[in-house]
C-alpha positions in Angstrom: -4.3 -10.5 23.6 -1.4 -7.9 21.7 2.4 -8.7 21.2 3.8 -6.9 24.1 7.5 -7.7 24.0 8.2 -6.2 20.5 10.4 -3.2 20.0 11.1 -2.0 16.5 14.6 -0.8 16.9 17.9 -2.7 17.0 20.6 -1.3 19.2 23.5 0.2 17.2 21.5 0.8 14.0 22.5 4.1 12.6 20.9 5.6 9.5 22.4 8.6 7.7 20.0 10.1 5.3 20.1 13.3 3.2 17.6 16.0 3.7 15.8 15.3 0.5 15.3 11.7 1.4 14.1 12.6 4.9 11.5 15.0 3.5 10.1 12.4 1.2 10.2 9.6 3.7 7.6 8.1 6.1 8.2 10.7 8.8 5.4 10.3 11.3 3.5 7.5 13.0 0.3 6.5 11.4 -2.5 6.3 14.0 -6.2 5.9 14.3 -7.1 9.5 13.8 -5.1 9.7 10.5 -7.7 7.4 8.7 -10.4 9.6 7.3 -11.9 7.6 4.5 -15.4 6.4 5.1 -16.0 3.2 3.1 -19.5 2.5 1.7 -20.7 -1.1 1.6 -23.9 -2.7 0.4 -25.7 -2.9 3.7 -28.2 -0.1 4.4 -27.5 0.3 8.1 -29.9 2.1 10.4 -28.7 5.5 11.6 -27.2 4.3 14.9 -26.1 0.8 13.9 -22.8 1.7 12.4 -21.8 3.7 15.4 -22.7 0.9 17.8 -20.8 -1.7 15.7 -17.7 0.5 15.4 -17.6 1.1 19.1 -17.8 -2.7 19.6 -14.7 -3.0 17.3 -12.6 -0.9 19.7 -12.1 -4.1 21.8 -8.5 -5.4 22.2 -7.1 -8.5 20.4 -3.8 -10.3 20.1 -1.6 -8.5 17.5 -4.6 -6.3 17.0 -6.0 -8.8 14.5 -9.6 -7.8 15.2 -10.8 -11.5 14.8 -14.5 -10.8 14.6 -16.9 -10.8 11.7 -20.5 -9.9 11.9 -23.3 -11.4 9.7 -26.1 -8.8 9.2 -29.4 -10.7 9.3 -31.7 -7.6 9.5 -31.6 -4.3 11.3 -30.4 -4.8 14.9 -30.1 -8.5 14.5 -26.6 -10.0 14.0 -24.5 -13.1 14.3 -21.0 -12.4 15.7 -18.5 -14.9 14.3 -15.0 -16.0 13.8 -12.9 -14.4 11.1 -10.5 -17.3 10.5 -8.1 -15.2 8.5 -7.4 -13.3 11.7 -6.4 -16.3 13.8 -2.9 -16.6 15.3 -2.1 -20.4 15.2 1.5 -19.7 16.2 0.6 -18.4 19.6 -3.1 -19.3 20.0 -3.5 -22.7 18.3 -6.8 -23.4 20.1 -8.3 -20.0 19.4 -8.7 -19.4 23.1 -7.6 -15.8 22.8 -9.8 -15.3 19.8 -12.9 -16.2 21.8 -11.8 -13.9 24.7 -11.5 -11.0 22.2 -14.9 -11.7 20.8 -16.2 -11.6 24.3 -14.6 -8.1 24.7 -16.3 -7.1 21.4 -19.6 -8.2 22.8 -19.2 -6.2 26.0 -18.4 -3.0 24.0 -21.4 -3.8 21.8 -23.7 -4.0 24.8 -22.4 -0.8 26.4 -22.8 1.1 23.2 -26.3 -0.3 22.5 -27.4 0.6 26.0 -26.3 4.2 25.6 -28.2 4.4 22.3 -31.3 3.0 24.0 -31.2 -0.7 23.2 -31.1 -3.8 25.3 -29.0 -6.7 23.9 -30.3 -10.2 24.0 -27.4 -12.6 23.4 -27.5 -16.3 22.5 -24.3 -18.4 22.5 -24.2 -20.5 19.3 -20.8 -22.0 19.4 -19.7 -25.2 21.2 -16.1 -25.0 19.9 -13.7 -22.1 19.7 -13.4 -22.8 16.0 -17.1 -22.6 15.1 -18.0 -20.0 12.5 -20.9 -18.5 14.5 -20.2 -17.6 18.1 -23.0 -15.3 19.3 -26.4 -14.2 18.1 -27.5 -10.8 19.3 -30.7 -8.8 18.9 -30.9 -5.1 19.9 -34.4 -4.3 21.3 -35.5 -0.7 21.7 -36.3 -0.1 25.4 -36.6 2.7 27.9 -34.3 3.2 30.9 -31.3 1.3 29.5 -28.2 1.7 31.7 -26.2 4.9 30.8 -22.6 4.4 29.8 -19.9 7.0 29.0 -18.9 6.0 25.5 -15.7 8.0 25.8 -14.4 5.2 28.0 -14.6 2.9 25.0 -13.1 5.5 22.6 -10.2 6.3 25.0 -9.2 2.8 26.1 -5.7 1.9 25.3 -2.9 -0.5 26.3 0.0 1.2 28.1 3.5 -0.4 27.7 5.8 2.2 29.1 6.1 4.7 32.0 4.3 2.3 34.4 5.1 3.1 38.0 6.1 0.7 40.8 4.0 2.6 43.4 1.8 0.1 45.2 -1.9 0.1 44.3 -4.2 1.7 46.8 -6.5 -0.7 48.5 -9.5 1.3 47.5 -8.4 1.3 43.8 -7.8 -2.5 43.8 -11.3 -3.0 45.2 -12.7 -0.7 42.6 -11.2 -2.8 39.9 -12.0 -6.3 41.2 -15.1 -6.1 43.4 -17.4 -7.1 40.6 -16.1 -10.7 40.8 -13.4 -10.9 43.4 -13.1 -14.7 43.2 -11.9 -14.4 39.6 -9.2 -11.8 40.1 -5.8 -12.6 41.7 -3.5 -9.6 42.5 0.2 -10.2 43.1 1.9 -7.0 44.3 5.5 -6.3 43.5 6.4 -7.1 47.1 5.4 -10.7 46.8 7.3 -13.9 45.9 4.6 -14.7 43.3 5.3 -11.4 41.6 9.0 -12.4 41.2 7.9 -15.8 39.9 5.6 -14.2 37.3 8.4 -11.8 36.3 10.9 -14.6 35.7 8.4 -16.8 33.9 7.3 -14.0 31.7 10.9 -13.3 30.7 11.4 -17.0 30.0 8.2 -17.3 28.0 9.3 -14.3 25.9 12.6 -16.0 25.3 11.0 -19.2 24.2 8.5 -17.4 21.9 11.1 -15.1 20.4 13.2 -18.1 19.3 10.2 -20.2 18.2 10.2 -19.5 14.5 6.4 -20.1 14.0 5.6 -17.5 16.6 8.2 -15.0 15.3 7.1 -15.5 11.7 3.5 -14.9 12.7 4.6 -11.7 14.5 6.4 -10.5 11.4 3.2 -10.8 9.3 1.2 -8.6 11.6 3.6 -5.7 12.1 2.7 -2.7 9.9 6.0 -1.1 9.6 5.2 1.6 7.1 2.3 4.1 7.1 1.3 2.8 3.7 1.0 -0.8 5.0 -0.9 0.4 8.1 -3.4 2.4 6.0 -4.0 -0.5 3.7 -4.8 -3.0 6.4 -6.0 -0.9 9.4 -5.1 -3.6 11.8 -2.0 -5.2 13.2 0.9 -3.7 15.2 2.0 -0.2 14.1 5.0 1.8 15.4 2.5 4.1 17.1 0.6 1.3 18.8 3.9 -0.2 20.0 5.0 3.2 21.4 8.0 3.5 19.1 8.3 7.2 18.5 10.8 9.7 17.3 13.9 8.6 15.4 13.4 5.0 16.4 9.9 5.0 14.8 11.3 6.7 11.7 14.0 4.1 11.3 11.4 1.3 11.6 8.9 2.8 9.1 11.6 3.4 6.5 14.1 0.7 6.8 12.4 -2.3 8.5 10.3 -5.2 7.1 9.2 -8.7 8.1 12.7 -10.2 7.4 14.2 -8.1 10.2 11.9 -9.7 12.8 13.5 -13.1 12.1 17.0 -11.8 12.9 18.6 -12.9 16.2 19.5 -9.4 17.3 15.8 -8.4 16.8 14.7 -11.4 18.9 17.3 -10.5 21.6 16.0 -7.0 21.7 12.5 -8.3 22.2 13.6 -10.2 25.3 15.6 -7.2 26.6 12.5 -5.0 26.4 10.4 -7.7 28.2 12.9 -7.7 31.0 12.6 -4.0 31.4 8.8 -4.0 31.3 8.3 -6.7 33.9 10.5 -4.8 36.3 8.3 -1.7 36.1 4.8 -2.3 37.6 2.9 -2.3 40.8 2.2 -6.0 40.3 0.4 -8.6 38.2 -3.4 -9.1 38.0 -4.6 -12.6 36.8 -8.1 -13.3 35.6 -9.6 -16.8 35.7 -12.6 -18.5 34.3 -14.6 -21.4 35.8 -13.6 -23.6 32.8 -12.6 -23.4 29.2 -16.0 -23.7 27.5 -16.9 -21.1 24.9 -19.5 -19.6 27.2 -16.9 -19.2 30.0 -14.3 -17.7 27.7 -16.8 -15.2 26.3 -17.8 -14.1 29.8 -14.2 -13.8 30.8 -13.4 -11.7 27.8 -16.4 -9.4 28.7 -15.2 -9.2 32.3 -11.7 -8.2 31.2 -13.1 -5.5 29.0 -15.2 -4.1 31.8 -12.0 -3.9 33.8 -10.1 -2.2 30.9 -12.9 0.4 30.8 -12.4 1.2 34.5 -8.7 1.7 34.8 -8.2 5.0 33.1 -10.5 6.6 35.7 -7.8 5.7 38.3 -4.8 6.5 36.1 -3.9 2.8 36.1 -2.3 1.2 33.1 -3.1 -2.4 32.0 -0.6 -4.3 29.8 -1.6 -7.8 28.8 1.5 -10.1 28.7 0.1 -13.4 27.7 3.3 -15.3 26.7 3.3 -17.5 29.8 -0.1 -18.9 28.7 1.1 -19.3 25.1 4.2 -21.4 25.8 3.5 -24.9 27.0 6.7 -25.0 29.1 5.6 -22.0 31.2 1.9 -22.6 31.1 1.9 -26.1 32.5 3.3 -25.2 35.9 1.7 -21.8 36.3 -1.4 -22.5 38.3 0.2 -24.8 40.8 3.1 -22.3 41.2 0.8 -19.4 42.1 -1.9 -21.5 43.9 -4.8 -21.0 41.5 -7.1 -23.9 40.7 -9.4 -22.3 38.0 -8.0 -21.7 34.5 -6.0 -18.5 34.1 -7.1 -16.6 31.0 -5.3 -13.2 31.4 -2.0 -12.1 32.8 -2.0 -8.3 33.2 0.9 -6.1 34.2 -0.5 -3.0 35.9 0.5 0.2 37.7 -0.2 3.9 37.9 0.8 6.3 35.2 1.1 10.1 35.3 -0.7 10.6 32.0 -2.8 8.6 29.6 -2.1 9.3 25.9 -4.8 9.1 23.3 -5.4 5.7 21.7 -3.6 5.1 18.5 -4.2 1.5 17.4 -6.0 1.1 14.1 -9.5 -0.2 13.5 -11.1 -1.4 10.3 -14.3 0.4 9.1 -17.6 -1.3 9.9 -18.1 -2.2 6.3 -14.9 -4.3 6.3 -16.1 -6.7 9.0 -19.9 -6.7 8.5 -21.4 -8.8 5.7 -24.9 -9.5 4.7 -26.1 -12.9 6.0 -26.8 -15.4 3.2 
């Protein structure tokens, strides 16, 4: 659901800058904690509504587009819908990934509402991925709602680097997948299917890097400078892509969308993907029973429940969806790995020594909630 192969440096780039320029340049990664402004919209939220909706928005999405919009009907009564300006037609032409992300948003919303003492009643409204209105939700005040540690939502993040090849412990794998074992398929790095998924992920990254529509779309969602990041509060930042130090400084000060279209940039993209797929305990695939809106929403919710578990075990999850986004690699996938149900997520995973704090940006609630007409 993010663009995992990107790296914002080109090998051999050398920048010599004077001290004066350096001191006035964009010197540090802009991240979530740097945004302090609280916007004030026209909706008179109840005291806890804004907190619940912001926690919902910490769900993952491709390119970090945050493709949800919320129509505010009355206190604790919303319609969760599609923000078509956040679609990714280059890599997600059917909006499959959009609906999965909205499902993850709904799962966060439910966990947050529960912790604040509300029960969520959801109604699926959409019959197509492209429908404006996807879910209706009402939050009803109840007693004895399930407790949930909201820090799990606040601290969730994607990990791209420093993933270990140590095999997953059987108990940890069960912890992650026991909720619905018939929808999770784990391929350890000792298996032939692991090698197949590695090679197909590399091939899909190569195809996508040299497909101009996909690469142009990527260029439009990279927030190279801190100024651009603060203006949009979405997309792919150097911090979110784990480009730090001098490499991050070069990106923020000397790169722009045109660089993404250069061949050496595309080649570096593929090179990084090759390195990433070689460093993991294995692949975890998540399936749905079909491709209906209801199934995609539930699969997105299930993925989010998984994402909120892994930090407890120091396990990193890194969605690498390119196989599913490129027809040449998607078509043979299921037969190749022996899965009959539709695959909706391909996740690289493995242990990490340390989990950094989350850094990806989020729009304020007032930016994605509008008064229902």
